[in-house]
N, C-alpha and C positions, 0 to 999 in steps of 0.2 A: 555245261557247268552253270551253277546258280550263284548269283551274288547274294550276300547276306551281311550287309554292312553293320547290322546290329551286333552280330557275332564279333566282327572286327573291333567295334567300339568297346565291347566287354573286355576283350583281351588288352587293348591299349589303356583303358581306364584303370584296370587292375594292375597293369605293369607300372603305372605311374606311382603306385603306393608301395612298390617293392624296393628292397635294398639294392644298391648298385650292382651287386653280384648277379642279379637277374635282369639287368638291362642290357641292351646291345653294347658290346665292347667297342673300342675305337675303330676296329676294322669294319664293323657292320653298322655303326651309328648313322653314317650318311646314307648308306644303301637302304636301310630300313625306313628312314624318313622319306626318301624319294619314292620307294615302293608304296608306302601307305598313301601318299598323295595321288599317285597314278591310279591305284586301285579305286580310290574314291571317285575320281573323275572319269575313268575309262572302263572300269569293270574287269572281270577275269576272262571273258570269253576268248580272247586271243593273247593271253598273258605270255605265252612262250614265243610270241613274235613282237613283244613290246619291251624294249630295253628299259623304259622307265620303271617297269614292274620287275622284269625277270633277270636283268643283268646282275650277275653275281651268284645266282642259284638256279637259273633255268637255261635252256639251250637257245638263247637269243644270240644274234650276231649284230654288232654295231657297224653298219655299213655307212651310215650318215651320222656324224657326231652330234648334229643338231637334234637327233632323235632322243637324246637324253634330257633335253630341255622340257620343262613342264609347259603346258599350253598357255598358262596364265603368268609365266615369269617375265620379268622385264627384259631379260636376254632374248626371249622368244619374240617379244614385241619389237625390239630393236632389229632382230634378224628379219622379221617379216617386212619391216619398213625398208630395210636395205634391199632385199631381194625383190621388193615391189617395183623398183626401178627396172624397166624393161632391159636396158643396156647391161646392167649387172646380172640380171637373170639369164640373159641370152648368152653373154660372153664369159661369165665367171662361174656362177652357181650351177647353171644348167649343165655345162660341160663337165664340171667336177662331179656332179651326181651321176651323170651318164657313165663317166669313166669308172667310178666306184662300182656301179652296177655291173658293168662289163667285166671288171676284174673279179668281182664276186662270182659271176656265172662261170668264168674260166677256172677259178679256184675250185668251185664246186664240181666241175667236170673232172678235173684231175684228182680231186679228193675221192670221188666215187671210183675212179679207175684204180687208184692206189689201194683203197680198202678192199675192193673186189679181188685184186691180185694177191694181197697179203692175208686177207681173212676169208676169202670166198669159200674155200674148201671147209674150213672150220664152221663157218656160218651155215652151210648146207647141212652138215651133221648135227649142229646144235639145234637148228629149226626142225629137224626130224625128231630129236630127242624131246623137245619141249614144244608145245603149242604156244606161239608167240602172242603176247598181249597187244592191244591197240596202243601204239606209241605216239600217235599224232594228235591226240586231243589237246586243245590249247594252241594248235597251229604253230609248232616249233619252226624257227628259222634255220637252226643248225641241224640239218638232216644229212643222212648218208644213205646212198643207194648201193647195196651189196647184192650182186646177182639180180639186179633190177628190183630188189625189195627195199622200199623206202622206210627208214627208221630214224626216230629222233636220237640225236647223239647221246643224250643223257641215258637213254635206255641201252644203247649199244655199250656204253661204259659199264652200266649195271650188269648186263649179260656177261661181259668179260670178267668183271670182279667176281661174280658168282662162279664162273668157270674156274678161275684161278684158286679161289678159296676152297672150292669143292675138292681139290686135291688133298686138303688137310681135314676139312669138315664135311661130315655127312649131313647135308641139309634135310634129307629124308627122315632124320631122327629128331629134328628140331621141332619143338612144339610152341615155343615162345621166343620173341625177339624184342629187344629194346634198342632203338636207334636214336641217337642224339645227332641233331643236324640233318634231319630228313629231307630238307629242301622242299620241293613241290611234290614229293612222294614217289618218284620213279623207282627207287630201290624197293620200297615197301610194296608197291604194285607188282614189281617183278617177282619178289620172293613169294608173295601170297598167290600169285598166278601159277608159278612153277611148282610150288610145294604146298598142296592142300593140307598137309599134315601140320602146317604152322597155323594154329588156331588163335593165338593171342599175340598182339603186336602193340607195343608202346612206341609212339612217334612223338619226339620232342623237338621243338625249334622255337625261335623267337618270333613274336608278332612283328610284322604282319606276314612273315614267311609261313608261319604255322597256319594262318588263315587261308592263304592260297593253297597250301597242301591239303588242308582239311576239306576244302570244297572240291579239290581235284579228286581226292580219294573217294568222296561221296559219289562222284560221277560213276565210279566203277563198283563200289561196294555198298552204296545206299545205306540201309538201316544198320549195317555192321560197324559204322563209324560212330564213336561217341565223341562229340565235340566239346569245346570249352564251356558252352552253355550248360551242358549236362553235368560237368564235373566241377565247376568253379566253387560251388558251395559245399562240396563233400569234404568231410574231415579226414577220410581215408579213401584213396583211389585203388581199387582192386578189380581183378577180373572175376567174372562169374565162375562157379566151380563146374559148370557143364561144358560140353564140347562145342558150344556155339562160337563161331569166329567173331572176335572182337578186335577192333582197332581203336585204341584210345589215344587221341591227340591232346597232348598236354603242353602247357607253357612252362618255361624254365623253373619258376618258383613253385610249381606243383610237384616237383621231384621230391620235396620233403614229405609229401602226403602219400606217395606211392607205396603200397604194401603188396609186393609181388616178388616172386622168385623167378628169374628168367634163365633160359637155356643159353641164349646168345646175345652178346652186346655188339653193336656195329657203329662205327664212326668213320665217315668219309671226309677227312681233312678238316672238319669244322673246329676240332680242338686246336688246330694250329692258328686259327683265327680268333682265339679267345685270349684273355689275360691269364697269367699263372694262377691267380686265386680262383678264377672260374673253373679251371681244369681241376685244381685240388678239390674243390667242392663236389664236382661231378664224380671224380674218382672215388671219393668216399661213399657216395650214394650207390655207385655201381657195385662197389665191394659188398655192400649189404644185400644187394639184389641178386648177385651171382655167388651164392653160397656153395652150390654143388661143385664137387671136384671136376665134374664133366662139363661145367659151363665154360664157354669160350668167349674171347674178346677179339674182334676183328678191327684192325686199324688200317686205314688207307691214307697215306701221308704223301704230300707233294715233296719232291726233292728240292725244288727251287723255292721262291718266295722272298719277300723282303724281310730281313731279320729285324728291322725296326718296327714292323707291323705284325709279323707272324712269328710263331714259335718254331724253331728248327727241330726236326725229328728227334735228334739225340737228347735235347733238353726236355722235350715233351715226354718222351718215354721215361726219363728220369723223374719228372714230376709225378707221373702216374705210379711208377713202381715204389716211390718213396711214400705214397699215401694209400697203397693197396697191396695185398699179398699176391702179386702176380709177376710172372716172368714172361717176357716177350721173345718170340723167335721170328726172325725175318725170313720170309719165303720168297723164292724166285718165281715171279709170274711167268706163266707159259705164254700168255698173250698180253699186250697192252697197247693202248692208244695215247697214254699220258706218261709223263716222266715221274714215276711214283715208287714208293716203298709199300710193301705188303707185310703186315705184322699180325701174328696170331698170339694171343696171350692166354696162359693157363695159370691156375692157382698154384702157388708154391707148395 
C-alpha cells in the first residue's frame, strides 16, 4: 500500500469548508481525529494492526489499552516515564502485558475451533463456489482460521453478508453498487472479486477513513480507482458509458454532484452512527439515484448499541421511509457472526 498524504490533505482541507452535515458526527468525531494523526505519523502499511488508525472501522484488536495513545501525547510520555522504572516494569506492567497476550492467544485458539465447527462445512462449499480474495493486506490483527485457512474477520463478515443477501438478491445481475460507509473497502473488494459483472462502484465515507480505503482499493484495482484528487473539481460526477470497471471514491459532500443511476445500495451499520439530519440527507440522494423498480437497498444494522450515541433500527428505518419511497423487509440470516438485523428495501 502506498501513502499519499497530499490526497489526505485535499480531503481534510475541503471538508473544513463544508456545512456541518458533511462533517463527522458525534460518534465519529474523536475516531477520525485520532485516525488522521496516526496515519500522518505511522502510515498505512500495517493499518489493520494499528488501533490508533483502524479501531472503529478495521479488524484491529485492542490488547494493550496504551496502544490507543499517540506517540507524542503527554499521556504517552507519562506512561513511558512510569514504566521506565525497572521495578514497575518488572512487577506490574510486564506481567500485565504478558497476561493479556496469553489470554489473547487462548481466545484466538478457541475462536478458530468455534468457527471451524460452526462454519467449516459452509466455508468449504463457499470457497469452492468463489475464488477467495487476499484478505490479509494491511496485516489484520483480528483474524480467524477456518479449516486452517486464515482470513481477516472483516472479510469473513462480508462473505457471510453476501451469502445471506444472495437468498434475496441475485448479485450476478447487478452492474452498479453505491455503498455509504465503506470503511477500508473489504465489502467493495469482496463484491468486485466475486462478481465481475459489477462494473461501476460508488464508495463513500468520511475522511480520513475514505483515504485509507482509497489507498487500500488501489492496491488491488490500481488504475480502476478514481480518487478525490480526480473528482474534487468536477461539477458532475458520473461513470463512463463503456464497460470499463470504475470505482469512484467520494467524500460525503460530493453526493450532491453524483449523476448516476445505481442497481444496488448498501449500508453496513454506519447510518446508525450518524445524526438524524445526516440520514435524511442521504436518503433523499439515494432516492434519486435508485429510480428503477428493480433497484434494491441492503441495510445491515446492529441490534445493540448506545441509544444516546446511535440510532436504533426502528427509528432509523422510519427516518428513511419518511424521506424515500421505499419499504423494507427484514430477512432471517442463514449464517451470522454478529448480533444484527438484515433488511432489504424495494421501491413502493
